[in-house]
N, C-alpha and C positions, 0 to 999 in steps of 0.2 A: 504495499497499499504504499502513494505519495506521502511523503509525514507535511504535515502542513506547517511546521516550523522548523526552520536549522537554524540549531546553534553552536555559533564559533567562537573556535577560543582556543589564544595561541600559546602554545608554554616555549618558556626558555630557561630552566633551568631554574623551580618552583617550587625545588623538594618536594613534599608532600601535596603541596596546594590543589594538583590534577585530582586527586582520590577525593578529597576536601569535598570542591567543586562539582565532580561528577556524580559521587553518593549523594547527596543533593538533589541533585534535579533527578537522577532518579526516582527523588522520595515525591514527586513531585501530582498532583492530582488531576491530569487534564485529559476531556471526551476527545483529544483528535493524536494522532499520530507524530512522534518530536523524532528526529537525530541530531545526534552532537559528534562534530565533526573539530578534529584539534590539528595544527596546524605546531608541530616543533619547531623550534628554528635549532637542531641540529642541541638541544641539549646531553648532558657527558653525566647529568647527577642522575638520581634513582630515579625520579622524576621516568624520566623518561623508560626504563623498568617493566612500573605500572603502568604510562600508555602501552606500548605493546600487550601486555598483557590485558589489560580491560578493551582494545581491538579482539585480542582474539578471543575472548569472552565475548563475544557481539552488544561489546554497551558504547562505544563508541564508533567513529571512523576515521583512523589515524591516516596527517599525510605528512612525511618526512623530509626538509629540508635539507640536503647538503650541508648548507651556509645560515647564515644569522639572515633574516630579508629583515628584520623592525618588525614594529608592529600592522603598519594598513598592508605591507606588500603580502606578510604574510594573510590576516585577514582577505587581504581578497582572493589568494589562492584559496581557504575555503571557503568562499564565497562562487567562489567560479566551481567549485565540486556540490553544492548548495542545491536540495529541490525541490523544499519548502518556501508558498506563502508568501514564509514571513523569516525574516533573518535576526538573527538575535545577536549582537554581538557584543561577548563577555567577559570577563577578567578571570583567571582560572583561581585568586583569591576571595572568590565571592558567598556565599552561601545564598540559596532564597528561600521563601516560607511556599510550603506545599500548595498554595494558589497562587502561588505571584505571575505563574506564565497562562495560568488559565483566563488569570482578570485582566493581562496588559493584553492578550487574542482579542480577547471578547470586545476588550473597547476599543482595542485598532478597526476590532467587526464593523463596532457601530460608528467610526468617526473615522472615515479614509479621507477627511482633510489633513490628517496629522500623517507626516513622516517621517518622524522619531518619536518615537515613546521612552521616557527612562520613571525609574520609580526613587521612591526613597531612598541614599545609600547612607545605612548608622553603617561609624566601627562598632567593632569589635565591645569599645571601651563604651555603646549606649549613649557616643555625642552622631548627631548627623552630620554627614562631610556636606560639604558647600561645593555640592557640583554642578552649579549653573552658573553661568556668568554672562555679562553683558557686554557690547563689541567694546573691546579696549583700546588704547593708545600704545605703542611700545614703551611710552617713557612710564607706563603701569605696567609694565614686568619687570622693569629696573627697578622703579623705585620697590615693587613687592617685595624684590632679593639684594635691599640693601636700604640701608641707614635712612634713607629719603623716605622711606617709609611713615617716618616716627616725627615728620616733618605734618602741619596741620593741612595745607593744599596736598602736597599726593597724601596722604591719610584719607584723608574723601574723596578724592579720583581712585585709591585701591578697597577702599571701600564699598561704594559707587559701586563696581563693576566686578568685585566680585559676591556682588550682591548680599549685603552685610541684612538688607533693610527687609529681605526677602522671607514671606510667609512660608516656609517649610511646610506644611500642613495644608497647601490650601494646590490645586491643577488647575496649569496656569503658563502659558503661552511661555517663553523666555529665548532670548537669541542665541545663547551657547549650551550644552553638556559636554560633560569629561565621556567620555569615552568607553568607560569600564563597563558599563550597561547600557547599553544601544537597543529599542525593537525598530524593526521599520522595515515595512511591503519590501520586497523583493526587487517586486518593479524599482521604488522607485532608488534603491542601490541603487540599482543600473541604470538610472537615468540621469540620476548623482556624479556615476562614473565611477562609482569606492569612491575607497580614498584614492590622495593624489601618493602616490609613490615617492614620492621626490625628500618629502620627512621619514626619516628613519622611524622615526619615536618621537611625542609630542606634537604637539598641535595638530595635528589629521585627524583628532575628531572635533574641534571647532573648524578646521577648512570643510570637511565633511556637514556641519550644522549648516556652514553658507552659502552650500552650493545646495541644497536640497529648499532652506527659504529660494534662495537664486527661481530654482521649480518651483514654486510655486504651493511651496508646502509648506504647515506647522510644522516646528520642533517644540515638547511638549516635555512638565516637566507634572509627573503622575503619583502624589504620596498614598492613595490608600492601598500601595504593599509598600512593605519593603525588603530591600536584600540588605547583608549583611557584608562589609566589605573588610577583611582582612590587609588591610593600603599600611604603607609601611612607605613615609614620606621621602621624597626624592631629594627634594631643593630645601633640606632643615641643616642647620650647622651655619658658623658663619661665613662669607662673602669668600674672606681669606680659603676655608678650609673648602669652598666651594670650588674655586678653581682651578684644585688642582685634580678634581675630580670630573671623568671623561661625559657625564653622562648630564656634567654641568651644558658640555661646550654643544652637544647634541642638543638641548636644550635651545640654547645659544643660535645652534645657526638652524633650526626647526624655526624662529622666534623669526629671524634675519630674511627663512624663502616664505614664513607667512604673510607677516606685513608687506612686502613684496610684492608681495600676491595680489594683496588685498586694499591698499593702496589708495585706491580707487574709490 
C-alpha cells in the first residue's frame, strides 16, 4: 500500500538518537500508512549499526551516502525516494506524542493553503523552544552572537526577530520556522525545489520557508501538538570560543549565502 506520509530523517554520528526516534514514531496511533526514510551521512559510530539492523527488520528504509552531504542535500535525497502525499522533515533527536502525526496530517488535509506546518517544540527540560522567527537582517544575527545584543537597540532587534513577544500556545502564520520538524505536502516541497543544496548546514530551513511563501502557501505554527527536542545548542559559548569551531564558520558561510540570495 502506498504510504500517505513519508518521514525523512538525516543521521550523522548521532549515537542513540535514531533508535529513540524510531521507537517513538513506531508508537504513533494513525489511520494511514507511513514510511520512515533515514539518510545516513557516512556515520562511523553505533548509530549506523542500529540503522542497518532496523532496515533488516523493515522498520525503516536506509539510504547510505558515501560522504557527508549536509542537511539539505541529504533530505532532498530522502525526498526523492519518498512515496507519500506528505513529507515530514524531522531531526532524529526528537520524540513525538502518540497522536501527533495523526493530528498534523488531519490539519493539513483540511487546510490546503498551508505549505509548511510545524508543532510546538519543547526541550526535554520542559522549556518551549523558540522555533519561529521573523524575517531578520544580517546585523540581527551578528548581534545575537556578540556582545552587541546587550545594547538596547540591538536587544530590541534580537527580541523582535526571535519573536520574544510570541504566543506559543496559539496556532498562527509565521515568517520562518526552524527545520527540526516540518510537515509539507510533497507537491509543495517539489514546487519549491526542495532545500537549496548550496547550504551545507544552517539557513536552509529559513530559505525553504521563504520559497514556500513565494509559491503562495502559508507557513504555520501549530502548538496543538508537541514534540520533545533533545537539542544541544551549537552556537553557545564565548565569541572567541566560537571562532575556533568549524560549525561556527559553516553557519557564517550559510548566513552569507542566505542574505546574498534574499537581499532583494
